[in-house]
VOTIBA-446835 format. One record per atom (N, C-alpha, C): residue number from 1; x, y, z; residue in three letters. Coordinates in Angstrom, 2 decimals. Last residue first. Example, Ala and Ser with C-alpha at 12.3 -4.5 7.8 and 13.67 -1.06 7.14 Angstrom:
% residues 2
{2; {12.85; -2.25; 7.08}; SER}
{2; {13.67; -1.06; 7.14}; SER}
{2; {12.90; 0.03; 7.87}; SER}
{1; {13.19; -5.69; 7.80}; ALA}
{1; {12.30; -4.50; 7.80}; ALA}
{1; {13.20; -3.30; 7.80}; ALA}
% end
This chain:
% residues 119
{119; {-145.09; 161.09; -30.49}; ALA}
{119; {-144.55; 162.47; -30.51}; ALA}
{119; {-143.08; 162.51; -30.12}; ALA}
{118; {-146.00; 158.58; -30.12}; ARG}
{118; {-145.51; 158.91; -31.47}; ARG}
{118; {-144.83; 160.28; -31.50}; ARG}
{117; {-146.93; 158.71; -27.52}; ARG}
{117; {-145.82; 157.80; -27.84}; ARG}
{117; {-145.19; 158.14; -29.18}; ARG}
{116; {-149.10; 160.41; -27.79}; ALA}
{116; {-147.95; 160.84; -27.01}; ALA}
{116; {-146.73; 159.97; -27.29}; ALA}
{115; {-150.84; 158.77; -29.24}; ALA}
{115; {-150.35; 160.02; -29.85}; ALA}
{115; {-149.10; 160.52; -29.11}; ALA}
{114; {-151.30; 156.79; -27.30}; GLU}
{114; {-150.67; 156.44; -28.58}; GLU}
{114; {-150.10; 157.68; -29.25}; GLU}
{113; {-152.60; 158.32; -25.35}; ILE}
{113; {-151.36; 157.62; -25.04}; ILE}
{113; {-150.61; 157.29; -26.32}; ILE}
{112; {-154.87; 159.12; -26.77}; VAL}
{112; {-153.94; 160.11; -26.27}; VAL}
{112; {-152.59; 159.49; -25.96}; VAL}
{111; {-156.05; 156.61; -27.24}; GLU}
{111; {-155.67; 157.47; -28.36}; GLU}
{111; {-154.65; 158.52; -27.93}; GLU}
{110; {-156.53; 155.76; -24.62}; ASP}
{110; {-155.65; 154.98; -25.49}; ASP}
{110; {-155.16; 155.81; -26.67}; ASP}
{109; {-158.40; 157.71; -23.84}; LEU}
{109; {-157.09; 157.66; -23.20}; LEU}
{109; {-156.09; 156.87; -24.04}; LEU}
{108; {-160.51; 156.91; -25.52}; THR}
{108; {-159.93; 158.25; -25.65}; THR}
{108; {-158.53; 158.29; -25.02}; THR}
{107; {-161.03; 154.37; -24.47}; ASP}
{107; {-160.61; 154.52; -25.87}; ASP}
{107; {-159.95; 155.87; -26.10}; ASP}
{106; {-161.87; 155.07; -21.87}; ARG}
{106; {-160.65; 154.27; -22.06}; ARG}
{106; {-160.13; 154.40; -23.48}; ARG}
{105; {-164.23; 156.43; -22.50}; SER}
{105; {-163.14; 157.13; -21.82}; SER}
{105; {-161.82; 156.37; -21.99}; SER}
{104; {-165.70; 154.31; -23.61}; ARG}
{104; {-165.37; 155.48; -24.43}; ARG}
{104; {-164.21; 156.26; -23.81}; ARG}
{103; {-165.90; 152.68; -21.33}; LEU}
{103; {-165.19; 152.19; -22.51}; LEU}
{103; {-164.80; 153.34; -23.44}; LEU}
{102; {-167.46; 154.33; -19.69}; LEU}
{102; {-166.10; 153.99; -19.30}; LEU}
{102; {-165.28; 153.47; -20.48}; LEU}
{101; {-169.85; 154.33; -21.15}; ASP}
{101; {-169.13; 155.58; -20.90}; ASP}
{101; {-167.67; 155.31; -20.52}; ASP}
{100; {-170.51; 151.61; -21.02}; ALA}
{100; {-170.26; 152.23; -22.32}; ALA}
{100; {-169.49; 153.54; -22.15}; ALA}
{99; {-170.92; 151.39; -18.24}; ILE}
{99; {-169.88; 150.61; -18.90}; ILE}
{99; {-169.52; 151.23; -20.24}; ILE}
{98; {-173.13; 153.08; -17.96}; THR}
{98; {-171.88; 153.39; -17.27}; THR}
{98; {-170.72; 152.65; -17.91}; THR}
{97; {-175.02; 151.67; -19.43}; ARG}
{97; {-174.62; 153.02; -19.86}; ARG}
{97; {-173.29; 153.41; -19.22}; ARG}
{96; {-175.22; 149.33; -17.88}; ASP}
{96; {-174.75; 149.24; -19.27}; ASP}
{96; {-174.29; 150.61; -19.78}; ASP}
{95; {-176.30; 150.45; -15.55}; ILE}
{95; {-174.97; 149.84; -15.51}; ILE}
{95; {-174.39; 149.74; -16.92}; ILE}
{94; {-178.79; 151.18; -16.57}; ARG}
{94; {-177.90; 152.20; -16.03}; ARG}
{94; {-176.46; 151.68; -15.99}; ARG}
{93; {-179.81; 148.66; -17.19}; ASP}
{93; {-179.59; 149.62; -18.27}; ASP}
{93; {-178.65; 150.74; -17.82}; ASP}
{92; {-180.04; 147.64; -14.59}; ARG}
{92; {-179.13; 147.00; -15.54}; ARG}
{92; {-178.81; 147.94; -16.69}; ARG}
{91; {-182.02; 149.37; -13.62}; GLU}
{91; {-180.69; 149.35; -13.00}; GLU}
{91; {-179.67; 148.73; -13.95}; GLU}
{90; {-184.14; 148.63; -15.31}; ALA}
{90; {-183.63; 150.00; -15.35}; ALA}
{90; {-182.24; 150.08; -14.72}; ALA}
{89; {-184.48; 146.03; -14.41}; THR}
{89; {-184.09; 146.26; -15.81}; THR}
{89; {-183.53; 147.66; -15.96}; THR}
{88; {-185.36; 146.57; -11.85}; LEU}
{88; {-184.06; 145.91; -12.04}; LEU}
{88; {-183.57; 146.06; -13.48}; LEU}
{87; {-187.84; 147.71; -12.42}; ASP}
{87; {-186.83; 148.47; -11.70}; ASP}
{87; {-185.44; 147.88; -11.91}; ASP}
{86; {-189.13; 145.54; -13.69}; ALA}
{86; {-188.93; 146.81; -14.41}; ALA}
{86; {-187.83; 147.64; -13.75}; ALA}
{85; {-189.14; 143.74; -11.55}; ILE}
{85; {-188.46; 143.39; -12.80}; ILE}
{85; {-188.17; 144.66; -13.61}; ILE}
{84; {-190.74; 145.12; -9.76}; LEU}
{84; {-189.35; 144.86; -9.43}; LEU}
{84; {-188.56; 144.52; -10.69}; LEU}
{83; {-193.18; 145.07; -11.17}; ARG}
{83; {-192.55; 146.34; -10.83}; ARG}
{83; {-191.07; 146.16; -10.53}; ARG}
{82; {-193.75; 142.30; -11.27}; PRO}
{82; {-193.48; 143.04; -12.52}; PRO}
{82; {-192.79; 144.38; -12.25}; PRO}
{81; {-191.91; 140.61; -8.69}; THR}
{81; {-193.09; 141.31; -9.15}; THR}
{81; {-192.76; 142.01; -10.46}; THR}
{80; {-190.92; 137.49; -7.34}; ALA}
{80; {-190.58; 138.66; -8.15}; ALA}
{80; {-191.87; 139.30; -8.63}; ALA}
{79; {-189.87; 134.55; -5.98}; VAL}
{79; {-190.53; 135.81; -5.65}; VAL}
{79; {-190.03; 136.93; -6.56}; VAL}
{78; {-188.40; 132.27; -6.32}; ALA}
{78; {-189.73; 132.28; -6.93}; ALA}
{78; {-190.46; 133.61; -6.73}; ALA}
{77; {-185.10; 133.47; -7.07}; SER}
{77; {-186.04; 132.69; -6.28}; SER}
{77; {-187.39; 132.81; -6.94}; SER}
{76; {-182.25; 133.28; -9.23}; PRO}
{76; {-183.57; 133.82; -8.89}; PRO}
{76; {-184.35; 132.88; -7.98}; PRO}
{75; {-178.91; 133.04; -7.78}; GLY}
{75; {-179.95; 132.75; -8.77}; GLY}
{75; {-181.30; 133.26; -8.32}; GLY}
{74; {-177.01; 133.27; -5.88}; GLY}
{74; {-177.46; 134.49; -6.53}; GLY}
{74; {-178.51; 134.28; -7.59}; GLY}
{73; {-176.34; 131.05; -4.43}; ASP}
{73; {-175.73; 131.20; -5.75}; ASP}
{73; {-176.16; 132.46; -6.49}; ASP}
{72; {-177.36; 131.44; -1.78}; THR}
{72; {-176.27; 130.51; -2.05}; THR}
{72; {-175.58; 130.75; -3.39}; THR}
{71; {-179.54; 133.17; -1.78}; ASP}
{71; {-178.27; 133.60; -1.21}; ASP}
{71; {-177.11; 132.72; -1.67}; ASP}
{70; {-181.61; 133.79; -4.52}; ARG}
{70; {-181.11; 132.78; -3.59}; ARG}
{70; {-179.76; 133.26; -3.07}; ARG}
{69; {-183.70; 136.66; -4.77}; MET}
{69; {-182.45; 135.96; -5.08}; MET}
{69; {-182.17; 134.89; -4.04}; MET}
{68; {-185.77; 138.17; -3.93}; CYS}
{68; {-185.92; 137.53; -5.24}; CYS}
{68; {-184.69; 136.74; -5.65}; CYS}
{67; {-185.05; 139.42; -1.61}; PRO}
{67; {-186.04; 138.35; -1.52}; PRO}
{67; {-186.22; 137.58; -2.83}; PRO}
{66; {-183.18; 141.38; -2.73}; LEU}
{66; {-182.73; 140.19; -2.01}; LEU}
{66; {-183.79; 139.09; -1.87}; LEU}
{65; {-184.49; 143.66; -3.82}; LEU}
{65; {-183.99; 142.58; -4.68}; LEU}
{65; {-183.70; 141.29; -3.92}; LEU}
{64; {-185.09; 145.45; -1.82}; GLN}
{64; {-186.17; 144.96; -2.68}; GLN}
{64; {-185.74; 143.71; -3.44}; GLN}
{63; {-182.55; 145.88; -0.80}; ALA}
{63; {-183.58; 145.31; 0.08}; ALA}
{63; {-184.75; 144.78; -0.72}; ALA}
{62; {-181.40; 147.12; -2.99}; ILE}
{62; {-180.92; 145.80; -2.60}; ILE}
{62; {-181.95; 145.12; -1.70}; ILE}
{61; {-182.74; 149.54; -2.87}; ARG}
{61; {-182.95; 148.67; -4.03}; ARG}
{61; {-182.50; 147.24; -3.70}; ARG}
{60; {-181.68; 150.52; -0.47}; ALA}
{60; {-183.14; 150.33; -0.60}; ALA}
{60; {-183.46; 149.41; -1.77}; ALA}
{59; {-178.88; 150.65; -1.00}; SER}
{59; {-179.41; 149.70; -0.02}; SER}
{59; {-180.92; 149.49; -0.14}; SER}
{58; {-178.18; 150.81; -4.55}; HIS}
{58; {-178.24; 151.38; -3.21}; HIS}
{58; {-178.99; 150.42; -2.29}; HIS}
{57; {-175.88; 149.40; -6.89}; LEU}
{57; {-177.22; 149.49; -6.34}; LEU}
{57; {-177.16; 150.08; -4.93}; LEU}
{56; {-173.39; 148.97; -7.99}; GLY}
{56; {-173.90; 150.33; -7.97}; GLY}
{56; {-175.31; 150.46; -7.43}; GLY}
{55; {-172.15; 146.59; -7.81}; ALA}
{55; {-172.82; 146.86; -9.08}; ALA}
{55; {-173.45; 148.24; -9.12}; ALA}
{54; {-171.41; 146.60; -5.17}; ALA}
{54; {-170.36; 146.80; -6.17}; ALA}
{54; {-170.95; 147.10; -7.54}; ALA}
{53; {-173.88; 145.94; -4.03}; PHE}
{53; {-173.32; 147.28; -3.81}; PHE}
{53; {-172.26; 147.59; -4.87}; PHE}
{52; {-173.97; 143.29; -4.96}; LEU}
{52; {-174.98; 144.26; -5.41}; LEU}
{52; {-174.53; 145.69; -5.17}; LEU}
{51; {-171.82; 142.12; -3.63}; GLU}
{51; {-171.86; 142.11; -5.09}; GLU}
{51; {-172.83; 143.16; -5.61}; GLU}
{50; {-172.64; 142.47; -0.96}; GLN}
{50; {-171.43; 143.13; -1.45}; GLN}
{50; {-171.41; 143.19; -2.98}; GLN}
{49; {-174.86; 140.75; -0.92}; ILE}
{49; {-175.03; 142.19; -0.67}; ILE}
{49; {-173.83; 142.95; -1.22}; ILE}
{48; {-173.56; 138.28; -1.31}; ARG}
{48; {-174.53; 138.76; -2.29}; ARG}
{48; {-174.74; 140.27; -2.15}; ARG}
{47; {-172.07; 138.14; 1.06}; VAL}
{47; {-171.38; 138.12; -0.24}; VAL}
{47; {-172.30; 138.69; -1.31}; VAL}
{46; {-174.18; 138.05; 2.88}; VAL}
{46; {-173.27; 139.20; 2.89}; VAL}
{46; {-172.50; 139.28; 1.57}; VAL}
{45; {-175.31; 135.54; 2.22}; ARG}
{45; {-176.11; 136.76; 2.12}; ARG}
{45; {-175.20; 137.99; 2.04}; ARG}
{44; {-173.26; 133.75; 2.86}; ASP}
{44; {-173.67; 133.90; 1.46}; ASP}
{44; {-174.46; 135.20; 1.26}; ASP}
{43; {-173.31; 134.23; 5.67}; VAL}
{43; {-172.07; 134.40; 4.89}; VAL}
{43; {-172.43; 134.62; 3.42}; VAL}
{42; {-175.82; 133.50; 6.56}; ALA}
{42; {-175.48; 134.92; 6.52}; ALA}
{42; {-174.21; 135.19; 5.72}; ALA}
{41; {-176.04; 130.79; 6.82}; ALA}
{41; {-176.44; 131.37; 5.53}; ALA}
{41; {-176.11; 132.85; 5.43}; ALA}
{40; {-175.51; 130.39; 9.52}; GLU}
{40; {-174.46; 130.09; 8.53}; GLU}
{40; {-174.77; 130.74; 7.18}; GLU}
{39; {-176.97; 133.14; 11.37}; PRO}
{39; {-176.97; 131.77; 10.85}; PRO}
{39; {-175.84; 131.60; 9.84}; PRO}
{38; {-175.70; 135.13; 14.06}; TYR}
{38; {-176.05; 134.98; 12.65}; TYR}
{38; {-176.06; 133.51; 12.24}; TYR}
{37; {-176.45; 136.80; 16.77}; ASP}
{37; {-176.14; 135.41; 16.44}; ASP}
{37; {-176.64; 135.17; 15.02}; ASP}
{36; {-175.46; 139.50; 18.82}; ARG}
{36; {-176.00; 139.03; 17.56}; ARG}
{36; {-175.54; 137.60; 17.31}; ARG}
{35; {-176.11; 139.50; 22.36}; HIS}
{35; {-175.18; 139.47; 21.22}; HIS}
{35; {-175.89; 138.97; 19.96}; HIS}
{34; {-177.72; 139.34; 24.59}; GLY}
{34; {-177.92; 140.45; 23.68}; GLY}
{34; {-176.98; 140.50; 22.49}; GLY}
{33; {-177.63; 137.13; 26.18}; GLY}
{33; {-176.81; 138.27; 26.60}; GLY}
{33; {-176.90; 139.46; 25.65}; GLY}
{32; {-179.15; 135.33; 24.76}; PRO}
{32; {-179.70; 135.87; 26.02}; PRO}
{32; {-178.92; 137.08; 26.52}; PRO}
{31; {-178.62; 136.50; 21.35}; THR}
{31; {-178.37; 135.57; 22.44}; THR}
{31; {-179.02; 136.13; 23.70}; THR}
{30; {-180.74; 137.13; 18.62}; ARG}
{30; {-179.98; 137.65; 19.75}; ARG}
{30; {-179.82; 136.56; 20.79}; ARG}
{29; {-180.42; 136.67; 15.06}; ASP}
{29; {-181.09; 136.43; 16.34}; ASP}
{29; {-180.23; 137.07; 17.42}; ASP}
{28; {-180.29; 138.88; 12.31}; ALA}
{28; {-179.60; 138.06; 13.30}; ALA}
{28; {-180.53; 137.85; 14.48}; ALA}
{27; {-180.32; 139.75; 8.84}; THR}
{27; {-180.98; 139.58; 10.14}; THR}
{27; {-180.14; 138.68; 11.03}; THR}
{26; {-179.93; 142.18; 6.33}; LEU}
{26; {-179.36; 141.06; 7.06}; LEU}
{26; {-180.07; 140.96; 8.40}; LEU}
{25; {-181.23; 144.35; 5.38}; LEU}
{25; {-180.58; 143.47; 4.41}; LEU}
{25; {-180.11; 142.17; 5.04}; LEU}
{24; {-182.25; 146.39; 6.91}; GLY}
{24; {-183.11; 145.24; 6.65}; GLY}
{24; {-182.53; 144.27; 5.64}; GLY}
{23; {-180.60; 148.37; 7.70}; GLN}
{23; {-181.28; 148.57; 6.43}; GLN}
{23; {-182.21; 147.41; 6.07}; GLN}
{22; {-179.45; 147.30; 9.98}; GLU}
{22; {-180.31; 148.47; 10.11}; GLU}
{22; {-181.15; 148.70; 8.86}; GLU}
{21; {-177.86; 145.31; 8.75}; GLU}
{21; {-178.98; 144.92; 9.61}; GLU}
{21; {-179.96; 146.09; 9.78}; GLU}
{20; {-176.01; 146.88; 7.44}; TYR}
{20; {-176.86; 145.97; 6.66}; TYR}
{20; {-178.08; 145.56; 7.47}; TYR}
{19; {-174.82; 148.06; 9.70}; TYR}
{19; {-175.56; 148.89; 8.74}; TYR}
{19; {-176.50; 148.01; 7.91}; TYR}
{18; {-173.55; 145.84; 10.76}; ARG}
{18; {-174.60; 146.50; 11.55}; ARG}
{18; {-175.46; 147.38; 10.64}; ARG}
{17; {-171.74; 145.39; 8.68}; LEU}
{17; {-172.73; 144.37; 9.00}; LEU}
{17; {-173.88; 144.96; 9.83}; LEU}
{16; {-170.18; 147.69; 8.88}; SER}
{16; {-171.00; 147.46; 7.68}; SER}
{16; {-172.08; 146.43; 7.95}; SER}
{15; {-169.00; 147.19; 11.38}; ARG}
{15; {-169.82; 148.39; 11.19}; ARG}
{15; {-170.73; 148.22; 9.97}; ARG}
{14; {-167.48; 144.98; 10.84}; GLU}
{14; {-168.61; 144.84; 11.75}; GLU}
{14; {-169.56; 146.02; 11.60}; GLU}
{13; {-166.54; 144.75; 7.36}; SER}
{13; {-166.41; 145.28; 8.71}; SER}
{13; {-167.67; 145.03; 9.55}; SER}
{12; {-165.86; 141.81; 5.62}; VAL}
{12; {-166.73; 142.99; 5.71}; VAL}
{12; {-166.67; 143.46; 7.16}; VAL}
{11; {-164.87; 139.29; 5.11}; ALA}
{11; {-163.99; 140.45; 4.90}; ALA}
{11; {-164.80; 141.75; 4.83}; ALA}
{10; {-166.27; 137.09; 5.84}; THR}
{10; {-166.73; 137.79; 4.64}; THR}
{10; {-165.84; 138.97; 4.27}; THR}
{9; {-165.09; 136.12; 8.13}; ARG}
{9; {-165.37; 135.18; 7.04}; ARG}
{9; {-165.78; 135.86; 5.74}; ARG}
{8; {-164.99; 138.40; 9.79}; ARG}
{8; {-163.76; 137.73; 9.33}; ARG}
{8; {-164.01; 136.86; 8.11}; ARG}
{7; {-167.74; 138.90; 10.16}; ALA}
{7; {-166.87; 139.92; 9.57}; ALA}
{7; {-165.60; 139.28; 9.03}; ALA}
{6; {-168.49; 136.57; 11.46}; LEU}
{6; {-169.07; 136.88; 10.16}; LEU}
{6; {-168.22; 137.92; 9.44}; LEU}
{5; {-167.00; 136.92; 13.83}; GLU}
{5; {-166.71; 135.78; 12.95}; GLU}
{5; {-167.27; 136.04; 11.55}; GLU}
{4; {-168.24; 139.21; 14.86}; GLY}
{4; {-166.81; 139.20; 14.56}; GLY}
{4; {-166.43; 138.09; 13.61}; GLY}
{3; {-170.88; 138.39; 15.32}; ILE}
{3; {-170.61; 139.38; 14.30}; ILE}
{3; {-169.12; 139.41; 13.90}; ILE}
{2; {-171.15; 134.79; 15.77}; ARG}
{2; {-171.12; 136.17; 16.24}; ARG}
{2; {-170.68; 137.11; 15.12}; ARG}
{1; {-173.34; 132.34; 14.45}; MET}
{1; {-172.02; 132.88; 14.62}; MET}
{1; {-172.13; 134.33; 15.06}; MET}
% end
């Protein structure tokens, strides 16, 4: 499929798709006319990339992680190294800390809102 169709099917801009390709996150064949030609599996790959960006991972980390994940369901593939596991555990711990910080902030806001309601 061409880049426009992939963009429509994934709700990701063509510019982002080109960036993913530059970062080695996504690959495309080229037509004789030089147009990108993505396989059907690229839809799942782009969805997975978007999920990882949303989790706060940067493109270099995503590039390390993608070979260890199945595109179709995000489950683990057979490829993983102890270093990658340690790095991903650190990323998960960072996300957990961010969640805890956000929950504390929400609790504080709830207290302020409640106090303002009583005033």
